[in-house]
Rosetta silent file (secondary structure, phi, psi, omega in degrees, C-alpha in Angstrom):
SEQUENCE: MPFVSERWLGGALTNFRTIRSRLGRLEELEKIMHSDEINTYSKKMQSALNREYRKIYRNLNGLRSMNRLPECLVLVDPTKERNAVKEARRLGITTLALIDTDSDPSTIDLPIPGNDDGIRSIELLLGQLADAVLAGKAQNPELQKNAGAKETAAAPAATVASPAAAAPADSESEQVEA
SCORE:     score description
SCORE:     0.000 S_00000001
   1 L     0.000  130.338 -179.112   -5.729   -2.411  -16.576 S_00000001
   2 L   -65.246  147.106  177.757   -2.098   -3.510  -16.319 S_00000001
   3 E  -154.116  159.509  173.807   -0.394   -4.991  -19.374 S_00000001
   4 E  -129.401  119.696  179.985    3.008   -5.971  -20.710 S_00000001
   5 L  -111.302  -11.414  174.243    3.572   -5.563  -24.442 S_00000001
   6 L   -98.050 -163.961  177.870    7.346   -5.878  -24.468 S_00000001
   7 L   -65.658  144.220  179.078    9.376   -8.750  -23.105 S_00000001
   8 L   -70.467  127.336  177.482    8.332   -9.977  -19.648 S_00000001
   9 L   -84.779  126.314  177.794   10.708   -8.698  -16.992 S_00000001
  10 L   -58.828  135.152  179.979   11.694  -11.395  -14.543 S_00000001
  11 L    89.087    4.930 -179.782   10.391  -10.610  -11.081 S_00000001
  12 L   -61.248  -28.671  177.125    7.471   -8.469  -12.264 S_00000001
  13 L  -105.310  -47.167 -175.598    5.243  -10.521   -9.958 S_00000001
  14 L   -73.556  -25.005  178.393    7.607  -12.209   -7.513 S_00000001
  15 L  -116.122   48.659 -172.041    9.640   -9.036   -6.901 S_00000001
  16 H   -61.571  -35.141 -178.561    6.652   -6.721   -6.967 S_00000001
  17 H   -60.767  -42.096  178.927    7.968   -4.338   -4.305 S_00000001
  18 H   -67.479  -39.809  178.028   10.992   -3.437   -6.447 S_00000001
  19 H   -60.640  -41.774  178.275    8.803   -2.954   -9.527 S_00000001
  20 H   -62.029  -39.551  179.720    6.650   -0.493   -7.538 S_00000001
  21 H   -67.662  -36.605  177.149    9.761    1.472   -6.545 S_00000001
  22 H   -66.735  -34.461  176.329   10.899    1.627  -10.191 S_00000001
  23 H   -67.092  -33.579  174.078    7.459    2.946  -11.132 S_00000001
  24 H   -63.441  -41.034  177.011    7.961    5.646   -8.502 S_00000001
  25 H   -64.078  -38.237  177.132   11.237    6.540  -10.205 S_00000001
  26 H   -60.058  -42.716  178.713    9.407    6.675  -13.558 S_00000001
  27 H   -65.467  -39.121  176.517    6.979    9.229  -12.125 S_00000001
  28 H   -60.692  -46.570 -179.323    9.890   11.293  -10.747 S_00000001
  29 H   -64.334  -36.540  177.875   11.584   11.277  -14.146 S_00000001
  30 H   -63.770  -41.131  178.046    8.346   12.286  -15.877 S_00000001
  31 H   -61.207  -41.827  179.346    8.005   15.300  -13.584 S_00000001
  32 H   -65.647  -45.989 -176.605   11.568   16.312  -14.406 S_00000001
  33 H   -65.634  -36.262 -174.517   11.125   15.756  -18.162 S_00000001
  34 L   -94.096   11.145  176.315    7.843   17.642  -18.441 S_00000001
  35 L  -124.881  179.978  178.890    8.985   20.676  -16.478 S_00000001
  36 H   -80.504   -2.545 -179.239   11.749   23.229  -16.868 S_00000001
  37 H   -62.451  -28.667 -179.437   13.781   21.409  -14.229 S_00000001
  38 H   -61.561  -30.541 -178.528   15.459   19.341  -16.968 S_00000001
  39 H   -72.267  -14.244  179.191   17.185   22.507  -18.229 S_00000001
  40 H   -79.407  -14.892  179.818   19.019   22.919  -14.914 S_00000001
  41 L   -89.214  157.983  175.944   21.035   19.757  -15.605 S_00000001
  42 L   -68.826  164.059 -179.791   24.101   19.508  -17.826 S_00000001
  43 H   -59.981  -39.192 -179.820   23.676   18.082  -21.342 S_00000001
  44 H   -64.654  -42.832  179.522   25.340   14.842  -20.265 S_00000001
  45 H   -68.900  -37.952  176.537   23.002   14.462  -17.276 S_00000001
  46 H   -59.702  -43.150  179.183   19.972   15.333  -19.436 S_00000001
  47 H   -63.628  -42.528  179.497   20.968   12.581  -21.828 S_00000001
  48 H   -65.271  -42.760  178.344   21.401   10.073  -18.991 S_00000001
  49 H   -64.488  -41.359  179.319   18.020   11.001  -17.464 S_00000001
  50 H   -63.875  -42.039  178.967   16.341   10.774  -20.858 S_00000001
  51 H   -64.090  -43.933  178.852   17.880    7.343  -21.497 S_00000001
  52 H   -63.110  -42.759  178.970   16.797    6.098  -18.040 S_00000001
  53 H   -60.656  -47.522 -178.876   13.281    7.462  -18.585 S_00000001
  54 H   -61.765  -40.776 -178.561   12.914    5.770  -21.988 S_00000001
  55 H   -66.381  -48.245 -179.739   14.117    2.419  -20.639 S_00000001
  56 H   -66.034  -40.549  179.997   11.837    2.405  -17.590 S_00000001
  57 H   -61.962  -46.093 -179.132    8.901    3.704  -19.647 S_00000001
  58 H   -60.989  -42.289 -174.068    9.324    0.993  -22.301 S_00000001
  59 H   -85.752  -30.461 -170.291    9.540   -1.818  -19.754 S_00000001
  60 H  -122.805   -2.945 -175.188    7.142   -0.746  -17.006 S_00000001
  61 H   -56.970  -38.875 -178.800    4.627    1.777  -18.336 S_00000001
  62 H   -68.694  -16.140 -178.357    1.877   -0.843  -18.709 S_00000001
  63 H   -96.474    7.683 -177.057    2.224   -1.865  -15.063 S_00000001
  64 L   -57.102  -40.249 -175.776    1.552    1.603  -13.643 S_00000001
  65 L   -85.853    3.344 -179.063   -1.969    0.801  -12.506 S_00000001
  66 L   -86.639   97.983 -179.344   -0.957   -2.496  -10.872 S_00000001
  67 L   -96.762   -9.611  176.355   -1.129   -1.733   -7.166 S_00000001
  68 L  -147.034  169.703  179.068   -1.509   -5.364   -6.128 S_00000001
  69 L   -68.314  143.331 -179.876   -0.807   -8.766   -7.627 S_00000001
  70 L   -73.554  159.152  175.576   -3.314   -9.824  -10.303 S_00000001
  71 L   -88.497  -22.093 -177.267   -5.767  -12.677   -9.815 S_00000001
  72 E  -143.990  144.595  178.518   -5.372  -13.831  -13.412 S_00000001
  73 E  -121.965  122.311  179.870   -2.646  -13.584  -16.030 S_00000001
  74 E  -102.824  122.687 -177.079   -3.607  -13.654  -19.729 S_00000001
  75 E  -119.321  143.618  177.763   -0.784  -14.728  -22.035 S_00000001
  76 L   -91.460  -41.623 -179.801   -0.629  -14.780  -25.813 S_00000001
  77 L  -133.698   90.409 -175.978    2.434  -17.013  -26.257 S_00000001
  78 L   -66.014  -21.906  176.749    3.288  -18.952  -23.076 S_00000001
  79 L   -67.227  -43.143  179.627    6.297  -20.591  -24.734 S_00000001
  80 L   -74.195  -32.790 -176.975    7.895  -17.198  -25.301 S_00000001
  81 L  -105.659   46.539 -176.045    6.717  -15.849  -21.942 S_00000001
  82 H   -68.135  -25.399  175.650    7.672  -18.833  -19.802 S_00000001
  83 H   -64.324  -39.066  178.035    9.074  -16.577  -17.057 S_00000001
  84 H   -64.519  -41.004  179.161    5.615  -15.057  -16.622 S_00000001
  85 H   -64.286  -44.046 -179.836    4.085  -18.548  -16.409 S_00000001
  86 H   -62.346  -43.832  179.666    6.673  -19.652  -13.821 S_00000001
  87 H   -64.239  -43.582 -179.636    6.089  -16.572  -11.675 S_00000001
  88 H   -63.564  -42.968  179.211    2.313  -16.947  -11.837 S_00000001
  89 H   -64.384  -40.197  179.963    2.488  -20.639  -10.905 S_00000001
  90 H   -62.603  -36.151 -177.872    4.840  -19.864   -8.010 S_00000001
  91 H   -93.644   -2.123  179.613    2.406  -17.269   -6.639 S_00000001
  92 L    76.332   25.733  179.328   -0.750  -19.283   -7.342 S_00000001
  93 L   -88.184  132.921  179.153   -2.078  -16.841   -9.942 S_00000001
  94 E   -64.909  135.876  178.225   -4.492  -18.314  -12.494 S_00000001
  95 E  -115.541  136.043  175.796   -3.094  -18.353  -16.029 S_00000001
  96 E  -124.765  127.243 -173.957   -5.149  -18.187  -19.216 S_00000001
  97 E  -144.447  147.072  170.844   -3.213  -18.560  -22.455 S_00000001
  98 E   -80.924  115.144 -172.983   -3.584  -18.911  -26.198 S_00000001
  99 E  -106.043  127.190  174.167   -1.797  -22.227  -26.827 S_00000001
 100 L   -98.333 -179.885 -179.079   -0.230  -23.201  -30.151 S_00000001
 101 L   -68.400  -17.103 -179.875    1.107  -26.659  -31.018 S_00000001
 102 L   -89.612    3.119 -176.634    4.548  -25.684  -29.698 S_00000001
 103 L  -106.018  153.911  177.169    3.235  -24.987  -26.169 S_00000001
 104 L   -96.498  109.943 -177.216    2.751  -27.293  -23.198 S_00000001
 105 H   -71.187  -14.042 -178.607   -0.871  -26.959  -22.006 S_00000001
 106 H   -71.114  -19.054 -179.861   -0.124  -28.654  -18.671 S_00000001
 107 H   -87.339   -7.912 -176.614    1.614  -25.510  -17.381 S_00000001
 108 L  -109.714  136.391  179.413   -1.446  -23.313  -18.043 S_00000001
 109 L   -69.290  -45.189 -178.353   -4.586  -23.326  -15.882 S_00000001
 110 E  -126.835   82.439 -179.421   -6.966  -22.337  -18.697 S_00000001
 111 E   -77.557  140.812  175.243   -5.426  -23.145  -22.106 S_00000001
 112 E  -119.824  111.247 -179.607   -7.168  -21.902  -25.262 S_00000001
 113 E   -68.878  135.874  179.825   -6.014  -23.760  -28.388 S_00000001
 114 L   170.798  177.993 -179.648   -5.299  -21.461  -31.307 S_00000001
 115 L   -82.598  110.844 -179.731   -2.677  -19.705  -33.375 S_00000001
 116 L   -89.837    5.385  178.703   -0.590  -17.578  -31.024 S_00000001
 117 L  -104.265  -25.658 -176.738    1.470  -16.148  -33.892 S_00000001
 118 L   -83.585  133.093 -177.469   -1.277  -14.682  -36.090 S_00000001
 119 H   -63.604  -37.373 -178.115   -2.401  -11.139  -35.392 S_00000001
 120 H   -67.839  -39.546  179.109   -6.016  -11.881  -36.332 S_00000001
 121 H   -68.596  -36.060  177.661   -6.358  -14.801  -33.936 S_00000001
 122 H   -65.867  -46.624  178.631   -4.815  -12.739  -31.128 S_00000001
 123 H   -61.199  -41.224  179.614   -7.155   -9.815  -31.824 S_00000001
 124 H   -62.401  -49.215 -179.059  -10.146  -12.170  -31.956 S_00000001
 125 H   -61.719  -51.551 -177.480   -9.300  -13.849  -28.654 S_00000001
 126 H   -65.989  -34.963  176.211   -8.512  -10.660  -26.757 S_00000001
 127 H   -63.767  -44.251  178.981  -11.564   -8.928  -28.235 S_00000001
 128 H   -65.317  -41.145  178.154  -13.840  -11.779  -27.129 S_00000001
 129 H   -63.822  -43.102  179.243  -12.308  -11.819  -23.645 S_00000001
 130 H   -64.384  -42.554  178.161  -12.710   -8.059  -23.285 S_00000001
 131 H   -62.384  -41.013  179.534  -16.331   -8.231  -24.489 S_00000001
 132 H   -63.781  -39.852  178.394  -17.083  -11.037  -22.016 S_00000001
 133 H   -65.153  -46.142  179.352  -15.653   -9.019  -19.142 S_00000001
 134 H   -62.897  -39.754  178.269  -17.659   -5.942  -20.101 S_00000001
 135 H   -65.339  -41.020  177.753  -20.829   -8.039  -20.460 S_00000001
 136 H   -63.591  -39.994  177.624  -20.230   -9.614  -17.060 S_00000001
 137 H   -67.801  -37.039 -179.969  -19.756   -6.225  -15.456 S_00000001
 138 H   -68.402  -32.559  179.979  -22.907   -4.893  -17.137 S_00000001
 139 H   -70.829  -27.890 -177.407  -24.978   -7.814  -15.812 S_00000001
 140 L  -124.718   86.294 -177.043  -23.966   -7.134  -12.239 S_00000001
 141 H   -61.944  -31.040  179.044  -23.955   -3.366  -11.548 S_00000001
 142 H   -64.901  -40.559  176.527  -23.138   -3.917   -7.861 S_00000001
 143 H   -63.003  -39.164 -179.889  -19.995   -5.788   -8.849 S_00000001
 144 H   -64.862  -41.122  178.233  -19.131   -2.962  -11.223 S_00000001
 145 H   -64.538  -44.980  178.891  -19.496   -0.361   -8.441 S_00000001
 146 H   -65.119  -40.818  179.642  -17.356   -2.432   -6.088 S_00000001
 147 H   -65.546  -38.259  178.403  -14.799   -3.118   -8.817 S_00000001
 148 H   -62.404  -41.419  178.271  -14.648    0.587   -9.647 S_00000001
 149 H   -67.730  -40.051  179.440  -13.905    1.407   -6.041 S_00000001
 150 H   -67.915  -37.617 -177.508  -11.330   -1.360   -5.831 S_00000001
 151 H   -67.885  -26.569  177.107   -9.659   -0.314   -9.090 S_00000001
 152 H   -73.757  -35.478 -178.768   -9.096    3.170   -7.753 S_00000001
 153 H   -91.302  -26.859 -177.342   -7.452    1.763   -4.657 S_00000001
 154 L  -139.812  171.095 -176.807   -5.974   -1.371   -6.178 S_00000001
 155 L   -78.473  157.621  173.234   -5.084   -2.808   -9.542 S_00000001
 156 L   -64.728  175.036 -166.768   -7.466   -4.682  -11.795 S_00000001
 157 L   -86.159   -6.027 -175.404   -7.449   -8.447  -11.755 S_00000001
 158 E  -138.048  156.462  174.997   -5.450   -9.399  -14.829 S_00000001
 159 E  -130.017  134.545 -179.584   -2.255   -8.669  -16.628 S_00000001
 160 E  -103.683  132.638  174.238   -1.733   -9.371  -20.298 S_00000001
 161 E  -116.004  115.498 -177.446    1.656  -10.420  -21.619 S_00000001
 162 L  -119.326  131.333 -178.663    1.895  -10.140  -25.382 S_00000001
 163 L   -78.364  -15.238 -174.875    4.980  -11.054  -27.405 S_00000001
 164 L   -88.229   81.475 -176.141    4.071   -8.818  -30.345 S_00000001
 165 L   -76.944  -21.641 -176.562    5.672   -5.590  -29.217 S_00000001
 166 L   -77.798  -19.249 -178.974    5.856   -4.105  -32.698 S_00000001
 167 L   -78.656  161.177  178.187    2.074   -4.012  -33.133 S_00000001
 168 L   -58.946  137.073 -174.733   -0.021   -1.105  -31.849 S_00000001
 169 H   -66.168  -31.353 -175.746   -0.458   -1.370  -28.108 S_00000001
 170 H   -72.978  -25.838 -177.926   -4.190   -0.648  -28.135 S_00000001
 171 H   -88.159  -40.245 -175.262   -5.097   -3.604  -30.378 S_00000001
 172 H   -96.179  -19.984 -174.567   -2.937   -6.403  -28.999 S_00000001
 173 L  -104.037   33.385  176.288   -2.507   -5.370  -25.417 S_00000001
 174 L   -64.945  141.671 -177.969   -6.140   -5.282  -24.466 S_00000001
 175 L  -102.993  153.556 -177.074   -6.500   -6.268  -20.877 S_00000001
 176 L  -133.154  131.768  175.487   -9.021   -8.675  -19.482 S_00000001
 177 L   -90.836  141.520  177.369  -10.342   -8.972  -15.953 S_00000001
 178 L  -102.181    0.000    0.000  -11.082  -12.414  -14.597 S_00000001
C-alpha cells in the first residue's frame, strides 16, 4: 500500500507521470548499487549516484506500489500537508484526515476530530482504520480476490501522508484502503 512518511512532494498526484519515471530511476539506481557495476564508476561518480539514490529513496520509496491514482487519501495532519489536500481536491480524490483544533475541517471530505500531534492518537486511528479494512475484506472474499488481482496490476486505493517522519515507518505509516 502506498504511503508518504516524509514531507509531501508537490505534484505526487497531479504530476503522477513524472513521479513514475523517478521511481523507474530509483529501480535503476538500486540495480547499480546492489551489483558490482558500482565499482566500475569513479569515486566521485559513486558518491553522486549514492547521493541521488538516497534522496529518491527517502522521498519516493513509499510510492513504489502506486501504479494509479488512489481513490482515498488518509492524512494525519492536513494543516502541515496542505499540498496533499490541494492536490486531492483538484483531482477529486476523497480525503480522510485526523483534524486538530488548528485545522479547517471544510477542506477535508471525512474529518476525524482528534489530536494529530500525539503518537498514541495517531497509532490508535491508523490501527482502527487498518483493522476495519481487513475486516471488510474478510467479510467479502470475492472483493478480496478481485482486490488482490487489481493490486498486482494497479495500486491500492489509499495513500497515507504522515508528518511524523522520525517515528518508525511501520507504526505510523500504516496504509488504509477505502
